[in-house]
C-alpha positions, -999 to 999 in steps of 0.1 A, spaced: -3 -1 2 10 37 -9 13 63 21 -28 78 13 -39 41 17 -24 33 45 -34 68 60 -68 59 49 -72 27 67 -52 37 99 -85 64 97 -109 38 94 -97 16 121 -92 42 142 -125 52 138 -139 13 147 -123 18 177 -137 47 186 -174 36 179 -174 9 195 -156 32 229 -184 56 218 -211 32 225 -193 20 251 -192 52 272 -230 59 261 -247 29 280 -223 30 309 -237 68 307 -267 53 310 -269 29 331 -245 40 353 -262 21 386 -260 -15 364 -225 -19 357 -215 -4 393 -236 -37 403 -217 -55 382 -180 -43 400 -197 -52 431 -203 -89 424 -164 -95 416 -158 -92 458 -150 -54 453 -138 -41 487 -145 -9 484 -182 -9 473 -188 31 471 -164 41 452 -179 18 424 -201 46 411 -175 69 407 -153 49 388 -185 36 367 -182 74 357 -152 79 351 -154 51 327 -177 62 310 -161 104 304 -127 85 299 -146 63 269 -165 90 249 -136 114 253 -111 88 237 -137 78 214 -146 110 200 -106 116 197 -102 80 180 -130 86 161 -121 129 147 -81 117 143 -72 142 173 -42 128 188 -39 98 179 -6 84 197 -21 100 226 -59 88 225 -47 49 211 -23 40 240 -45 55 264 -73 31 243 -49 -3 241 -46 9 288 -78 7 289 -84 -24 267 -59 -43 289 -81 -32 323 -113 -49 305 -98 -74 296 -85 -80 329 -119 -71 344 -143 -96 321 -114 -125 327 -121 -118 361 -160 -120 355 -158 -156 338 -141 -174 358 -163 -166 387 -189 -178 366 -211 -152 362 -224 -155 320 -247 -130 314 -237 -96 297 -212 -81 319 -236 -42 314 -218 -18 289 -216 -29 261 -217 -65 263 -254 -55 272 -257 -42 243 -249 -72 221 -263 -94 245 -230 -114 247 -213 -127 279 -180 -118 293 -155 -140 279 -169 -130 239 -159 -91 251 -129 -102 263 -124 -120 229 -136 -87 207 -115 -61 230 -89 -85 232 -93 -79 194 -92 -38 191 -63 -42 215 -41 -61 183 -63 -38 155 -41 -5 173 -12 -22 183 -16 -36 141 -21 7 134 9 13 160 38 13 121 11 29 105 8 69 91 -11 90 114 -27 125 105 -8 161 121 -33 176 144 -47 208 125 -72 234 134 -96 213 119 -90 181 143 -95 202 173 -131 212 163 -137 179 151 -131 163 181 -144 196 201 -175 195 184 -183 149 186 -173 155 224 -193 179 236 -227 166 206 -220 131 224 -214 148 267 -250 161 255 -266 133 246 -251 116 272 -267 140 298 -304 141 283 -300 103 283 -288 104 317 -320 123 329 -349 114 307 -364 86 293 -362 103 263 -339 76 242 -348 45 265 -374 30 238 -343 29 219 -313 12 240 -338 -8 262 -336 -50 258 -372 -52 274 -398 -39 251 -433 -61 237 -430 -91 230 -405 -96 253 -406 -133 270 -400 -124 312 -395 -159 320 -373 -154 354 -408 -140 359 -416 -167 383 -380 -171 404 -379 -133 413 -424 -139 423 -424 -168 442 -454 -163 465 -471 -150 433 -512 -154 431 -522 -174 406 -533 -147 378 -515 -151 350 -516 -116 343 -498 -87 359 -479 -57 362 -442 -54 371 -428 -26 391 -393 -25 386 -376 -4 415 -344 5 425 -338 31 460 -368 47 458 -398 32 476 -435 42 457 -468 59 484 -497 43 482 -515 67 461 -491 55 436 -499 20 442 -534 28 445 -532 46 414 -511 10 399 -537 -12 407 -572 13 393 -547 11 362 -543 -24 358 -571 -41 382 -572 -69 361 -536 -75 371 -512 -87 402 -492 -62 413 -451 -71 419 -429 -47 433 -395 -56 425 -359 -46 438 -329 -42 421 -309 -24 445 -311 -42 473 -322 -13 502 -360 -16 503 -375 -41 523 -411 -51 532 -439 -43 520 -462 -9 502 -491 -2 507 -502 -38 518 -481 -50 478 -451 -73 497 -413 -64 474 -393 -89 466 -354 -88 456 -346 -92 418 -320 -110 411 -290 -91 399 -295 -104 360 -329 -88 359 -308 -51 360 -299 -61 321 -331 -57 310 -333 -14 323 -315 13 316 -309 35 342 -348 54 353 -367 35 378 -390 24 382 -398 7 349 -428 -4 346 -443 -36 322 -468 -54 317 -469 -94 314 -497 -110 295 -489 -154 301 -451 -149 306 -454 -124 269 -450 -85 280 -471 -64 264 -464 -31 272 -440 -10 286 -436 21 305 -402 39 303 -391 57 338 -426 62 347 -454 52 366 -485 42 337 
């Protein structure tokens, strides 16, 4: 290949890895609680640092991804990306050793794959960056700086909107009408025989009696089921028991709670994103 072909190949491969970093960062930004929960499943001795670490990773992945995509400071961003990929491979390897076969809470959750598969993908991304290490990179110009700043601010704005509102939930949430919720019986051992259920996933927020009454009225023919996904709630709310949700239930939700969905004979028929019906 001549110089121009190598330069084009370098830009494309850097952009490919950068897109993966950006998507992974956005997923972490929308689902901070979920990824932090994964960190704690490894016996993290400092659980209070799980959310700050996840937030830092979100910022780093967005920033490094924007640098790789825009072509700004490629040598520096490539080294940072490779160091992060080594850490991710170690983390995913630990999840595999501890027997966690569920999606890992970030990019793996988006494509619904296991930690061991994500470790292979991250290793391939690392090898791609190592491969283009000997390829030429464009020098830092004003247009590259501008491209980096524009893309960084745009993606940060998207992440902020996604974190503060549920406007993007319908796009990224795996739980949607037509989904089969086969794990509900194990989450609800004291369930009645009703085939229709209104399931409310809670995180650190207890619904009041007025909200419980409104939900019962909205679905008078369904059994109301409350599931706690944070581990911080217990007992009951207005006479409705609160069940403890398994850790893997977090994979079906994003950052916004409560997440409410209607189940009829094991099939999800309706979802309310980030609000009560």
